[in-house]
C-alpha positions in Angstrom: -56.2 51.1 11.9 -53.9 50.6 8.9 -54.0 53.1 6.0 -53.1 51.8 2.5 -51.9 53.7 -0.5 -50.8 52.2 -3.8 -48.8 53.4 -6.8 -49.0 51.2 -9.9 -47.0 51.1 -13.1 -44.3 53.5 -12.2 -41.7 53.5 -15.0 -38.6 53.0 -12.9 -36.8 49.7 -12.4 -37.7 47.9 -9.1 -34.1 47.7 -7.9 -33.7 51.5 -8.1 -36.9 52.1 -6.2 -36.0 49.6 -3.5 -32.9 51.7 -2.7 -35.1 54.6 -1.7 -37.8 52.5 0.0 -35.3 50.8 2.2 -34.3 54.1 3.7 -37.8 54.9 5.0 -39.1 51.5 6.0 -40.2 51.4 9.7 -39.7 55.2 10.2 -42.2 57.7 11.4 -43.9 59.8 8.8 -42.0 63.0 9.7 -38.6 61.3 9.7 -39.4 59.6 6.3 -40.4 62.9 4.7 -37.1 64.5 6.0 -35.1 61.6 4.6 -36.8 61.8 1.2 -36.2 65.6 1.0 -32.5 65.1 1.3 -32.1 62.0 -0.9 -31.0 62.5 -4.5 -32.6 59.7 -6.5 -35.1 59.6 -9.3 -37.5 57.5 -7.3 -37.8 59.9 -4.4 -40.4 62.1 -6.0 -43.0 59.4 -6.7 -42.4 57.7 -3.3 -42.7 61.1 -1.5 -46.0 61.8 -3.4 -47.3 58.4 -2.4 -46.4 59.0 1.3 -48.2 62.4 1.2 -51.2 60.6 -0.3 -51.2 58.0 2.5 -51.0 60.8 5.1 -54.0 62.5 3.5 -55.9 59.3 3.6 -55.1 59.0 7.3 -56.3 62.6 7.9 -59.7 61.7 6.3 -59.9 58.7 8.8 -59.3 61.3 11.7 -55.8 60.0 12.6 -53.0 62.2 13.9 -50.2 62.7 11.4 -47.6 62.9 14.1 -48.7 59.5 15.5 -48.2 57.5 12.2 -45.3 55.3 11.0 -44.6 53.2 7.9 -45.5 49.7 9.1 -45.0 48.1 5.7 -43.8 49.2 2.3 -43.3 46.8 -0.6 -41.9 47.2 -4.1 -43.3 44.6 -6.6 -42.4 44.2 -10.2 -45.0 45.4 -12.7 -45.5 44.6 -16.3 -42.5 44.9 -18.7 -42.7 46.9 -21.8 -41.0 45.0 -24.6 -38.9 47.0 -27.1 -36.4 46.0 -29.8 -33.0 47.4 -30.6 -31.4 46.8 -34.0 -28.0 45.1 -33.9 -25.4 44.0 -36.4 -26.2 41.6 -39.3 -29.9 42.1 -39.2 -30.4 40.9 -35.6 -32.7 42.6 -33.1 -32.1 42.4 -29.3 -35.0 42.8 -26.9 -35.0 45.6 -24.3 -37.3 45.3 -21.3 -38.5 48.6 -19.9 -39.5 47.6 -16.3 -42.3 49.0 -14.2 -43.0 48.8 -10.5 -46.0 48.7 -8.1 -45.4 50.3 -4.7 -47.7 49.5 -1.7 -47.5 51.7 1.4 -49.2 50.8 4.7 -49.3 53.4 7.5 -50.2 52.5 11.1 -50.5 54.3 14.4 -47.8 54.2 17.0 -49.6 52.9 20.1 -48.5 54.0 23.6 -46.9 50.7 24.5 -45.6 50.1 21.0 -42.3 51.5 19.7 -41.1 51.9 16.1 -38.8 49.1 15.0 -35.3 50.4 14.2 -32.0 48.7 13.5 -30.0 48.1 16.7 -26.6 49.7 16.9 -23.8 48.1 18.9 -23.1 49.6 22.3 -19.7 51.0 22.9 -18.9 48.1 25.2 -19.7 45.6 22.5 -17.5 47.5 20.0 -14.6 47.5 22.4 -15.0 43.8 23.1 -15.0 43.0 19.4 -11.9 45.1 18.9 -10.1 43.3 21.7 -11.0 40.0 20.1 -9.5 41.0 16.8 -6.1 42.1 18.3 -3.4 39.5 18.3 -2.8 38.1 21.8 0.7 38.6 23.2 1.4 35.8 25.5 4.2 35.7 28.0 7.2 34.4 26.2 10.8 34.2 27.2 12.9 37.1 26.0 14.8 35.1 23.4 11.8 33.5 21.8 10.7 34.6 18.3 7.3 36.2 17.8 4.9 34.0 15.8 3.1 36.5 13.6 4.3 39.3 11.3 2.1 41.8 13.2 3.8 40.9 16.5 7.2 41.4 14.8 6.2 44.9 13.9 5.5 44.5 10.1 2.5 46.3 8.8 -0.4 44.2 7.6 -0.2 43.7 3.8 -3.4 43.4 1.7 -3.7 40.8 -1.0 -2.4 41.8 -4.4 -0.1 44.5 -3.0 2.3 42.0 -1.8 2.7 40.4 -5.2 3.3 43.6 -7.1 6.4 44.5 -5.2 8.0 41.1 -5.7 7.7 41.2 -9.4 11.0 41.5 -11.4 10.6 44.2 -13.9 14.2 45.1 -15.0 
């Protein structure tokens, strides 16, 4: 049974709130609260308060707090407060003070259902990717020249750095 909590007209820009919300999306309630406790952003306090409100709503519905996860959390743009800033030669520039609406939906973790998390690469996949990036040394005769600078033993040079050292400055 999904539990919904909403926070409307929060006076923080949406892109700043999305940074915090993306950290907790899809996590269990306990894990999300821990992440929010250790995150240093202005939007953490209202998002944490909203999460606690949703958990309280779930307790009223007789749901176990330990069996809940954040199934969906959205950050939508709210109304913009229009303000004006005086500029040179009698002009006025508009300033938009943005607001945000946050919607949080909690759901129960079912016995057969697991929380969605980002997949990390296995160590085998990482090793395979590293081998693919390495230059291949084919069997060449001893007198043949190597084809790339890396095979010749030169370090890899980043763009921009190479140009600086060729410049004549004397």
